[in-house]
DSSP file (Angstrom, degrees, kcal/mol; ACC not computed):
  #  RESIDUE AA STRUCTURE BP1 BP2  ACC     N-H-->O    O-->H-N    N-H-->O    O-->H-N    TCO  KAPPA ALPHA  PHI   PSI    X-CA   Y-CA   Z-CA
    1    1 A M     >        0   0    0      0, 0.0     4,-2.2     0, 0.0     5,-0.1   0.000 360.0 360.0 360.0 -41.4  115.8  105.6   74.9
    2    2 A K  H  >  +     0   0    0      1,-0.2     4,-2.1     2,-0.2     5,-0.1   0.868 360.0  54.0 -65.1 -33.5  114.2  108.9   74.1
    3    3 A K  H  > S+     0   0    0      2,-0.2     4,-2.3     1,-0.2    -1,-0.2   0.875 108.4  48.8 -67.1 -39.2  111.6  107.2   71.9
    4    4 A I  H  > S+     0   0    0      2,-0.2     4,-2.7     1,-0.2    -2,-0.2   0.913 110.0  52.4 -68.9 -41.5  110.6  104.8   74.7
    5    5 A L  H  X S+     0   0    0     -4,-2.2     4,-2.4     1,-0.2    -2,-0.2   0.915 110.1  48.1 -57.5 -46.0  110.2  107.8   77.1
    6    6 A I  H  X S+     0   0    0     -4,-2.1     4,-2.3     2,-0.2    -1,-0.2   0.915 113.4  47.0 -65.0 -41.3  108.0  109.6   74.6
    7    7 A N  H  X S+     0   0    0     -4,-2.3     4,-2.2     1,-0.2    -2,-0.2   0.902 111.6  50.4 -65.9 -38.8  105.8  106.5   74.1
    8    8 A L  H  X S+     0   0    0     -4,-2.7     4,-2.3     2,-0.2    -1,-0.2   0.877 110.5  50.5 -64.6 -39.1  105.6  105.9   77.8
    9    9 A T  H  X S+     0   0    0     -4,-2.4     4,-2.6     2,-0.2    -2,-0.2   0.892 109.7  50.6 -63.3 -42.9  104.5  109.6   78.3
   10   10 A A  H  X S+     0   0    0     -4,-2.3     4,-2.5     2,-0.2    -2,-0.2   0.885 110.2  49.5 -65.3 -36.7  101.9  109.2   75.6
   11   11 A I  H  X S+     0   0    0     -4,-2.2     4,-2.8     2,-0.2     5,-0.2   0.935 110.3  50.2 -63.4 -46.1  100.5  106.1   77.3
   12   12 A V  H  X S+     0   0    0     -4,-2.3     4,-2.7     1,-0.2    -2,-0.2   0.927 112.6  47.0 -61.7 -45.2  100.4  107.8   80.7
   13   13 A V  H  X S+     0   0    0     -4,-2.6     4,-2.2     2,-0.2    -1,-0.2   0.928 112.2  50.3 -63.7 -42.3   98.5  110.8   79.2
   14   14 A L  H  X S+     0   0    0     -4,-2.5     4,-2.2     2,-0.2    -2,-0.2   0.943 111.4  47.3 -59.2 -50.1   96.1  108.5   77.4
   15   15 A V  H  X S+     0   0    0     -4,-2.8     4,-2.9     1,-0.2     5,-0.2   0.916 112.4  50.6 -56.3 -47.8   95.4  106.5   80.5
   16   16 A F  H  X S+     0   0    0     -4,-2.7     4,-2.3    -5,-0.2    -1,-0.2   0.870 110.1  49.3 -59.9 -37.2   94.9  109.7   82.5
   17   17 A A  H  X S+     0   0    0     -4,-2.2     4,-1.5     2,-0.2    -2,-0.2   0.886 113.7  45.7 -67.9 -40.2   92.5  111.1   79.9
   18   18 A I  H  X S+     0   0    0     -4,-2.2     4,-2.0     2,-0.2    -2,-0.2   0.919 114.1  48.9 -68.1 -45.3   90.4  107.9   79.8
   19   19 A A  H  X S+     0   0    0     -4,-2.9     4,-1.5     1,-0.2    -2,-0.2   0.904 110.8  50.1 -62.0 -44.4   90.4  107.7   83.7
   20   20 A S  H  < S+     0   0    0     -4,-2.3    -1,-0.2     1,-0.2    -2,-0.2   0.820 113.7  43.6 -68.6 -32.1   89.3  111.2   84.1
   21   21 A T  H >< S+     0   0    0     -4,-1.5     3,-0.9     1,-0.2    -1,-0.2   0.787 112.0  54.0 -81.5 -27.8   86.4  111.1   81.7
   22   22 A G  H 3< S+     0   0    0     -4,-2.0    -2,-0.2     1,-0.2    -1,-0.2   0.774 111.1  46.1 -76.1 -22.8   85.3  107.7   83.0
   23   23 A C  T 3< S+     0   0    0     -4,-1.5    -1,-0.2    -5,-0.2    -2,-0.1   0.097  79.0 146.3-104.2  25.4   85.1  109.0   86.6
   24   24 A K    <   -     0   0    0     -3,-0.9     2,-0.1     1,-0.1    -3,-0.1  -0.384  55.5-111.1 -64.8 135.3   83.3  112.2   85.7
   25   25 A K        -     0   0    0      1,-0.1     2,-0.9    -2,-0.1    -1,-0.1  -0.439  27.0-120.1 -67.0 136.2   81.0  113.2   88.5
   26   26 A D        +     0   0    0     -2,-0.1     3,-0.5     1,-0.1    -1,-0.1  -0.713  33.0 177.2 -78.0 104.3   77.3  112.9   87.6
   27   27 A N        +     0   0    0     -2,-0.9    -1,-0.1     1,-0.2    -2,-0.0   0.314  54.2  99.6 -90.8   6.3   75.8  116.4   88.0
   28   28 A S  S    S-     0   0    0      1,-0.1    -1,-0.2     5,-0.0     6,-0.1   0.774  75.1-151.4 -68.0 -23.3   72.4  115.5   86.8
   29   29 A G        -     0   0    0     -3,-0.5     2,-0.1     4,-0.1    -1,-0.1   0.126  21.5 -64.1  76.0 165.9   71.1  115.3   90.3
   30   30 A S     >  -     0   0    0      1,-0.1     4,-2.8     4,-0.0     3,-0.5  -0.382  49.8-103.7 -83.1 165.8   68.3  113.2   91.8
   31   31 A A  H  > S+     0   0    0      1,-0.2     4,-2.2     2,-0.2     5,-0.2   0.870 122.1  56.4 -58.3 -37.7   64.7  113.6   90.8
   32   32 A S  H  4 S+     0   0    0      1,-0.2     4,-0.4     2,-0.2    -1,-0.2   0.847 110.9  43.8 -64.5 -32.2   64.0  115.5   94.1
   33   33 A V  H >4 S+     0   0    0     -3,-0.5     3,-0.9     2,-0.2    -2,-0.2   0.920 114.5  48.3 -75.1 -48.7   66.6  118.0   93.2
   34   34 A K  H 3< S+     0   0    0     -4,-2.8    -2,-0.2     1,-0.2    -3,-0.2   0.817 104.7  58.9 -65.0 -32.4   65.7  118.4   89.5
   35   35 A I  T 3< S+     0   0    0     -4,-2.2    33,-0.3    -5,-0.2    -1,-0.2   0.686  78.9 107.7 -77.2 -16.2   62.0  118.8   90.2
   36   36 A V    <   +     0   0    0     -3,-0.9     2,-0.2    -4,-0.4    33,-0.2  -0.408  62.7  48.6 -64.4 134.1   62.4  121.9   92.4
   37   37 A G  E    S-A   68   0A   0     31,-2.7    31,-2.7    -2,-0.1     2,-0.5  -0.759  97.1 -48.8 132.2-175.0   61.3  125.1   90.7
   38   38 A K  E     -A   67   0A   0    102,-0.2   102,-3.2    29,-0.2     2,-0.4  -0.836  47.5-165.4-100.4 131.4   58.4  126.4   88.7
   39   39 A W  E     -AB  66 139A   0     27,-3.2    27,-2.8    -2,-0.5     2,-0.4  -0.945   8.4-147.3-117.9 133.1   57.0  124.2   85.9
   40   40 A L  E     -AB  65 138A   0     98,-3.3    98,-2.1    -2,-0.4     2,-0.2  -0.853  21.7-118.4-102.8 132.7   54.6  125.5   83.2
   41   41 A V  E     + B   0 137A   0     23,-2.4    96,-0.3    -2,-0.4    23,-0.2  -0.489  35.6 169.6 -68.3 130.4   52.0  123.2   81.7
   42   42 A K  E     +     0   0A   0     94,-3.3     2,-0.3     1,-0.4    95,-0.2   0.619  66.9   6.9-112.1 -26.1   52.5  122.9   78.0
   43   43 A K  E     - B   0 136A   0     93,-1.9    93,-3.2    16,-0.0    -1,-0.4  -0.968  55.3-173.7-159.4 146.3   50.1  120.1   77.3
   44   44 A S  E     - B   0 135A   0     14,-0.4     2,-0.5    -2,-0.3    91,-0.2  -0.954   3.8-175.1-144.7 119.6   47.5  118.1   79.1
   45   45 A I  E     - B   0 134A   0     89,-2.8    89,-2.6    -2,-0.4     2,-0.4  -0.970   6.0-178.4-122.1 121.5   45.7  115.1   77.7
   46   46 A T  E     -CB  57 133A   0     11,-2.8    11,-2.7    -2,-0.5     2,-0.5  -0.976  11.9-170.8-119.7 129.9   42.9  113.5   79.7
   47   47 A H  E     +CB  56 132A   0     85,-2.9    85,-2.4    -2,-0.4     2,-0.4  -0.991  17.0 179.8-117.6 120.1   40.8  110.4   78.7
   48   48 A Q  E     -CB  55 131A   0      7,-2.7     7,-3.1    -2,-0.5     2,-0.5  -0.987  12.2-169.4-127.8 127.3   37.9  110.0   81.1
   49   49 A T  E     +CB  54 130A   0     81,-2.8    81,-2.3    -2,-0.4     2,-0.5  -0.970   7.8 177.8-117.4 118.5   35.3  107.2   80.9
   50   50 A Y  E >  S-CB  53 129A   0      3,-2.5     3,-1.9    -2,-0.5    79,-0.2  -0.979  72.1 -21.7-127.1 117.7   32.3  107.5   83.1
   51   51 A Q  T 3  S-     0   0    0     77,-2.6    -1,-0.1    -2,-0.5    78,-0.1   0.862 129.0 -47.4  50.1  42.4   29.6  104.9   82.9
   52   52 A G  T 3  S+     0   0    0     76,-0.3     2,-0.5     1,-0.2    -1,-0.3   0.260 114.6 113.7  91.1 -12.6   30.7  103.8   79.5
   53   53 A I  E <   -C   50   0A   0     -3,-1.9    -3,-2.5     2,-0.0     2,-0.4  -0.849  53.3-153.4 -98.4 120.6   30.9  107.3   78.0
   54   54 A T  E     -C   49   0A   0     -2,-0.5     2,-0.4    -5,-0.2    -5,-0.3  -0.785  10.5-172.4 -98.8 136.3   34.5  108.4   77.1
   55   55 A R  E     -C   48   0A   0     -7,-3.1    -7,-2.7    -2,-0.4     2,-0.5  -0.991   9.3-154.5-125.1 134.8   35.5  112.1   77.0
   56   56 A H  E     -C   47   0A   0     -2,-0.4     2,-0.5    -9,-0.2    -9,-0.2  -0.927  13.5-174.2-108.9 132.8   38.8  113.4   75.7
   57   57 A D  E     +C   46   0A   0    -11,-2.7   -11,-2.8    -2,-0.5    -2,-0.0  -0.986  21.7 162.3-130.9 126.2   40.1  116.7   77.1
   58   58 A T        +     0   0    0     -2,-0.5   -14,-0.4   -13,-0.2     2,-0.2   0.195  41.6 119.0-121.8  14.5   43.1  118.6   76.0
   59   59 A T        +     0   0    0    -16,-0.1     2,-0.3   -13,-0.1   -16,-0.0  -0.538  25.4 149.5 -87.5 150.0   42.4  122.0   77.4
   60   60 A F        -     0   0    0     -2,-0.2     2,-0.3   -18,-0.1   -16,-0.1  -0.946  45.5-100.8-162.6 161.3   44.4  123.8   79.9
   61   61 A N    >   -     0   0    0     -2,-0.3     3,-2.1     1,-0.1   -20,-0.2  -0.699  26.9-126.0 -91.3 144.3   45.2  127.5   80.7
   62   62 A S  T 3  S+     0   0    0     -2,-0.3    -1,-0.1     1,-0.3   -21,-0.0   0.704 110.1  53.9 -63.1 -18.2   48.4  129.0   79.5
   63   63 A N  T 3  S+     0   0    0    -23,-0.1    -1,-0.3     2,-0.1     2,-0.2   0.306  75.7 126.4-102.1  12.4   49.2  130.1   83.1
   64   64 A D    <   +     0   0    0     -3,-2.1   -23,-2.4   -23,-0.2     2,-0.3  -0.485  37.6 163.3 -66.0 135.0   48.7  126.6   84.7
   65   65 A S  E     -AD  40  77A   0     12,-1.9    12,-3.0   -25,-0.2     2,-0.4  -0.972  38.4-141.4-152.6 163.0   51.8  125.8   86.7
   66   66 A Y  E     -AD  39  76A   0    -27,-2.8   -27,-3.2    -2,-0.3     2,-0.6  -0.995  16.3-164.4-128.3 122.0   53.3  123.6   89.4
   67   67 A Q  E     -AD  38  75A   0      8,-2.7     8,-2.1    -2,-0.4     2,-0.6  -0.941   4.5-168.7-109.1 114.5   55.8  125.2   91.8
   68   68 A F  E     -AD  37  74A   0    -31,-2.7   -31,-2.7    -2,-0.6     6,-0.2  -0.913   9.1-156.0-107.0 116.2   57.9  122.7   93.8
   69   69 A N    >   -     0   0    0      4,-2.6     3,-1.8    -2,-0.6    18,-0.1  -0.558  25.3-118.7 -92.4 155.5   59.8  124.1   96.7
   70   70 A V  T 3  S+     0   0    0      1,-0.3    -1,-0.1    -2,-0.2   -34,-0.0   0.830 111.9  60.9 -56.1 -36.0   63.0  122.7   98.4
   71   71 A N  T 3  S-     0   0    0      1,-0.1    -1,-0.3     2,-0.0     3,-0.1   0.376 123.0-100.0 -81.8   8.4   61.2  122.4  101.7
   72   72 A G  S <  S+     0   0    0     -3,-1.8    15,-2.7     1,-0.4     2,-0.2   0.502  84.2 123.7  92.1   3.6   58.6  119.9  100.3
   73   73 A T  E     - E   0  86A   0     13,-0.2    -4,-2.6    11,-0.0    -1,-0.4  -0.605  39.3-168.2 -92.4 160.6   55.8  122.4   99.8
   74   74 A A  E     -DE  68  85A   0     11,-3.0    11,-2.4    -6,-0.2     2,-0.4  -0.982  17.7-152.3-145.4 155.4   54.1  123.0   96.5
   75   75 A F  E     -DE  67  84A   0     -8,-2.1    -8,-2.7    -2,-0.3     2,-0.5  -0.986  18.9-167.6-128.9 121.9   51.8  125.5   94.9
   76   76 A I  E     -DE  66  83A   0      7,-3.0     7,-2.4    -2,-0.4     2,-0.5  -0.931   7.6-171.6-115.0 131.3   49.6  124.2   92.1
   77   77 A K  E     +DE  65  82A   0    -12,-3.0   -12,-1.9    -2,-0.5     2,-0.4  -0.953  14.1 163.6-124.6 110.3   47.6  126.4   89.8
   78   78 A E  E >   - E   0  81A   0      3,-2.4     3,-2.9    -2,-0.5     2,-0.1  -0.992  63.6 -46.2-128.8 124.8   45.2  124.6   87.4
   79   79 A S  T 3  S-     0   0    0     -2,-0.4   -16,-0.0     1,-0.3   -19,-0.0  -0.347 124.9 -22.7  55.9-126.0   42.4  126.4   85.6
   80   80 A D  T 3  S+     0   0    0     -3,-0.1     2,-0.4    -2,-0.1    -1,-0.3   0.204 119.3  99.9 -96.5  13.9   40.7  128.6   88.2
   81   81 A T  E <   -E   78   0A   0     -3,-2.9    -3,-2.4     2,-0.0     2,-0.4  -0.884  46.2-177.0-109.8 130.6   42.0  126.4   91.1
   82   82 A E  E     +E   77   0A   0     -2,-0.4     2,-0.4    -5,-0.2    -5,-0.2  -0.988  10.2 176.8-121.9 136.5   45.1  127.3   93.3
   83   83 A E  E     -E   76   0A   0     -7,-2.4    -7,-3.0    -2,-0.4     2,-0.4  -0.994  24.5-148.4-145.3 134.7   46.2  124.9   96.0
   84   84 A N  E     +E   75   0A   0     -2,-0.4     2,-0.3    -9,-0.2    -9,-0.2  -0.830  40.6 142.7 -93.8 138.2   49.1  124.8   98.5
   85   85 A T  E     -E   74   0A   0    -11,-2.4   -11,-3.0    -2,-0.4     2,-0.3  -0.870  44.6 -97.9-157.1-174.2   50.1  121.2   99.3
   86   86 A V  E     -E   73   0A   0    -13,-0.3    11,-3.2    -2,-0.3    12,-0.4  -0.827  32.2-169.0-115.3 157.6   53.2  119.0  100.0
   87   87 A W  E     +F   96   0A   0    -15,-2.7     2,-0.3    -2,-0.3     9,-0.2  -0.963  11.5 174.0-144.3 160.3   55.2  116.8   97.6
   88   88 A K  E     -F   95   0A   0      7,-1.4     7,-3.1    -2,-0.3     2,-0.5  -0.954  26.4-127.7-157.4 154.5   57.8  114.1   97.6
   89   89 A V  E     +F   94   0A   0     -2,-0.3     2,-0.3     5,-0.2     5,-0.2  -0.926  32.2 167.6-104.1 130.1   59.4  111.9   95.0
   90   90 A S  E >   -F   93   0A   0      3,-2.6     3,-0.7    -2,-0.5    -2,-0.1  -0.946  64.8 -14.3-145.5 122.1   59.5  108.2   95.7
   91   91 A N  T 3  S-     0   0    0     -2,-0.3     3,-0.1     1,-0.3    -1,-0.1   0.914 127.2 -51.5  56.7  46.8   60.3  105.3   93.3
   92   92 A N  T 3  S+     0   0    0      1,-0.2    18,-2.4    17,-0.1     2,-0.4   0.782 117.3 114.4  60.9  29.6   60.0  107.5   90.2
   93   93 A K  E <   -FG  90 109A   0     -3,-0.7    -3,-2.6    16,-0.2     2,-0.6  -0.983  62.8-135.9-129.5 141.7   56.6  108.7   91.4
   94   94 A L  E     -FG  89 108A   0     14,-3.2    14,-2.8    -2,-0.4     2,-0.6  -0.873  19.2-160.8 -94.3 120.5   55.5  112.2   92.4
   95   95 A V  E     -FG  88 107A   0     -7,-3.1    -7,-1.4    -2,-0.6     2,-0.4  -0.908   5.9-167.8-107.5 118.5   53.3  112.0   95.5
   96   96 A L  E     -FG  87 106A   0     10,-2.7    10,-1.3    -2,-0.6    -9,-0.2  -0.867  22.6-141.2-104.4 135.1   51.2  115.2   96.0
   97   97 A G  E     +     0   0A   0    -11,-3.2     2,-0.2    -2,-0.4   -10,-0.1   0.503  68.2 119.1 -70.9  -2.2   49.4  115.7   99.3
   98   98 A V  E     -     0   0A   0    -12,-0.4     8,-1.3     8,-0.1     2,-0.4  -0.472  60.3-143.9 -62.0 133.3   46.5  117.1   97.4
   99   99 A T  E     - G   0 105A   0      6,-0.2     6,-0.2    -2,-0.2     2,-0.1  -0.835   6.0-146.5-105.4 138.7   43.6  114.8   98.2
  100  100 A N    >   -     0   0    0      4,-1.6     3,-2.7    -2,-0.4     4,-0.1  -0.247  47.6 -74.5 -87.6-173.7   41.0  113.8   95.7
  101  101 A E  T 3  S+     0   0    0      1,-0.3    -1,-0.0     2,-0.1    -2,-0.0   0.664 133.6  56.1 -60.7 -16.7   37.4  113.2   96.5
  102  102 A N  T 3  S-     0   0    0      2,-0.2    -1,-0.3     3,-0.0     3,-0.1   0.428 115.9-113.8 -95.9   0.9   38.3  109.8   98.1
  103  103 A G  S <  S+     0   0    0     -3,-2.7     2,-0.4     1,-0.3    -2,-0.1   0.766  72.2 133.4  76.0  24.6   40.8  111.5  100.5
  104  104 A I        -     0   0    0     -4,-0.1    -4,-1.6     1,-0.0    -1,-0.3  -0.909  61.1-107.8-114.2 137.2   43.8  109.8   98.9
  105  105 A A  E     -G   99   0A   0     -2,-0.4     2,-0.3    -6,-0.2    -8,-0.2  -0.264  38.2-109.9 -55.5 142.3   47.1  111.4   98.0
  106  106 A Q  E     -G   96   0A   0     -8,-1.3   -10,-2.7   -10,-1.3     2,-0.5  -0.631  31.7-165.3 -73.7 129.7   47.6  111.9   94.2
  107  107 A V  E     -G   95   0A   0     -2,-0.3     2,-0.4   -12,-0.2    16,-0.3  -0.983   6.8-176.0-118.4 124.1   50.4  109.7   92.8
  108  108 A L  E     -G   94   0A   0    -14,-2.8   -14,-3.2    -2,-0.5     2,-0.3  -0.966  24.3-126.3-120.1 135.2   51.7  110.5   89.4
  109  109 A D  E     -GH  93 121A   0     12,-3.2    12,-2.0    -2,-0.4     2,-1.0  -0.610  20.1-132.3 -75.9 137.3   54.3  108.5   87.5
  110  110 A I  E     + H   0 120A   0    -18,-2.4    10,-0.2    -2,-0.3     3,-0.2  -0.819  31.3 172.4 -88.3 103.9   57.3  110.5   86.4
  111  111 A N  E    S+     0   0A   0      8,-2.4     2,-0.4    -2,-1.0    -1,-0.2   0.902  70.1   9.7 -77.8 -46.0   57.6  109.5   82.7
  112  112 A T  E     + H   0 119A   0      7,-1.3     7,-2.6    -3,-0.2     2,-0.3  -0.998  62.0 171.4-138.8 135.4   60.3  112.0   81.9
  113  113 A L  E     + H   0 118A   0     -2,-0.4     2,-0.2     5,-0.2     5,-0.2  -0.890  15.4 146.7-146.3 114.8   62.4  114.4   84.1
  114  114 A T        -     0   0    0      3,-2.9    -2,-0.0    -2,-0.3   -86,-0.0  -0.660  65.9 -84.2-126.8-175.2   65.3  116.5   82.8
  115  115 A N  S    S+     0   0    0     -2,-0.2     3,-0.1     1,-0.2    23,-0.0   0.690 128.2  19.4 -65.1 -18.8   66.5  119.9   83.8
  116  116 A T  S    S+     0   0    0      1,-0.2    23,-1.7    22,-0.1     2,-0.4   0.492 118.2  58.8-127.4  -8.7   64.0  121.5   81.6
  117  117 A S  E     + I   0 138A   0     21,-0.2    -3,-2.9   -78,-0.0     2,-0.4  -0.979  49.2 179.0-136.4 138.5   61.2  118.9   80.8
  118  118 A L  E     -HI 113 137A   0     19,-2.0    19,-3.1    -2,-0.4     2,-0.5  -0.990   4.4-172.5-141.0 127.3   58.8  117.0   83.1
  119  119 A E  E     -HI 112 136A   0     -7,-2.6    -8,-2.4    -2,-0.4    -7,-1.3  -0.979   8.1-171.1-124.3 123.7   56.1  114.6   82.0
  120  120 A L  E     -HI 110 135A   0     15,-2.8    15,-3.1    -2,-0.5     2,-0.4  -0.870   1.8-170.7-113.6 146.6   53.6  113.2   84.6
  121  121 A H  E     +HI 109 134A   0    -12,-2.0   -12,-3.2    -2,-0.3     2,-0.3  -0.992   4.2 179.6-136.0 140.6   51.1  110.4   84.1
  122  122 A R  E     - I   0 133A   0     11,-2.3    11,-2.9    -2,-0.4     2,-0.4  -0.996   6.7-170.6-139.8 146.5   48.3  109.2   86.4
  123  123 A S  E     + I   0 132A   0     -2,-0.3     2,-0.4   -16,-0.3     9,-0.2  -0.999   9.1 177.1-131.9 130.0   45.6  106.5   86.0
  124  124 A E  E     - I   0 131A   0      7,-2.7     7,-2.9    -2,-0.4     2,-0.4  -0.985   3.4-176.0-131.1 144.7   42.7  106.1   88.3
  125  125 A S  E     + I   0 130A   0     -2,-0.4     5,-0.2     5,-0.2    -2,-0.0  -0.993  12.1 161.7-148.1 138.2   39.9  103.6   88.2
  126  126 A S        -     0   0    0      3,-3.1    -2,-0.0    -2,-0.4     0, 0.0  -0.809  59.1 -84.7-136.0 177.9   36.8  102.8   90.0
  127  127 A P  S    S+     0   0    0      0, 0.0     3,-0.1     0, 0.0   -76,-0.1   0.883 127.5  23.2 -56.9 -37.0   33.7  100.8   89.0
  128  128 A D  S    S+     0   0    0      1,-0.2   -77,-2.6   -77,-0.1     2,-0.4   0.670 121.8  51.0-103.6 -16.5   32.1  103.8   87.2
  129  129 A L  E     -B   50   0A   0    -79,-0.2    -3,-3.1   -78,-0.1     2,-0.4  -0.974  48.5-179.5-137.1 134.7   35.0  106.0   86.4
  130  130 A T  E     -BI  49 125A   0    -81,-2.3   -81,-2.8    -2,-0.4     2,-0.4  -1.000  10.2-172.3-129.9 130.8   38.4  105.6   84.7
  131  131 A V  E     +BI  48 124A   0     -7,-2.9    -7,-2.7    -2,-0.4     2,-0.4  -0.989   7.2 179.4-126.4 131.8   40.8  108.6   84.3
  132  132 A D  E     +BI  47 123A   0    -85,-2.4   -85,-2.9    -2,-0.4     2,-0.4  -0.985  14.8 175.0-130.4 119.5   44.1  108.5   82.3
  133  133 A Q  E     -BI  46 122A   0    -11,-2.9   -11,-2.3    -2,-0.4     2,-0.4  -0.986  18.0-171.5-134.0 135.9   46.0  111.8   82.2
  134  134 A T  E     -BI  45 121A   0    -89,-2.6   -89,-2.8    -2,-0.4     2,-0.4  -0.996   9.2-168.8-123.8 128.6   49.3  112.9   80.9
  135  135 A I  E     -BI  44 120A   0    -15,-3.1   -15,-2.8    -2,-0.4     2,-0.5  -0.977   4.0-162.4-120.0 128.1   50.7  116.3   81.7
  136  136 A T  E     +BI  43 119A   0    -93,-3.2   -94,-3.3    -2,-0.4   -93,-1.9  -0.930  16.6 176.3-109.6 129.4   53.8  117.8   79.9
  137  137 A L  E     -BI  41 118A   0    -19,-3.1   -19,-2.0    -2,-0.5     2,-0.4  -0.884  19.6-150.6-129.7 157.0   55.6  120.7   81.6
  138  138 A S  E     -BI  40 117A   0    -98,-2.1   -98,-3.3    -2,-0.3     2,-0.3  -0.977  31.1-107.0-126.4 144.4   58.6  122.8   81.0
  139  139 A K  E     -B   39   0A   0    -23,-1.7  -100,-0.2    -2,-0.4     2,-0.2  -0.515  33.8-121.1 -73.3 131.3   60.7  124.5   83.6
  140  140 A E        -     0   0    0   -102,-3.2  -102,-0.2    -2,-0.3     2,-0.2  -0.458  34.1-106.2 -68.9 139.2   60.3  128.2   83.8
  141  141 A D              0   0    0      1,-0.2    -1,-0.1    -2,-0.2   -25,-0.0  -0.507 360.0 360.0 -70.5 137.7   63.6  130.1   83.2
  142  142 A S              0   0    0     -2,-0.2    -1,-0.2    -3,-0.0    -2,-0.1   0.448 360.0 360.0 -77.6 360.0   65.0  131.5   86.4
């Protein structure tokens, strides 16, 4: 009888252990939560073709950054340009209220988003110009 009770206790403990790990709450958060904070540009690769001539650019300033605030505002610093804008995440895309020369919001694909790493990609095309850009960022330590 004692042996049956020990086996039954072991089974109950095993079932409880499996159930508690299987029901672990996902603390990874949504993209909108993860993206909040200051991100530093670590790599930027741009391929631009204008009227058949392709140019590859990998330059960026070490202080280039993207600051995404909880209230949906953002501050973007690229090269010598600083801009306040708005942002949102929708369908694994980062939509920036920054408008380009055509007056359209910038939409960047979110290739990677973890608590410490962000990779954005954009492709734009018109009859004379094609731009393909990938930006790799890391979250600034708080």
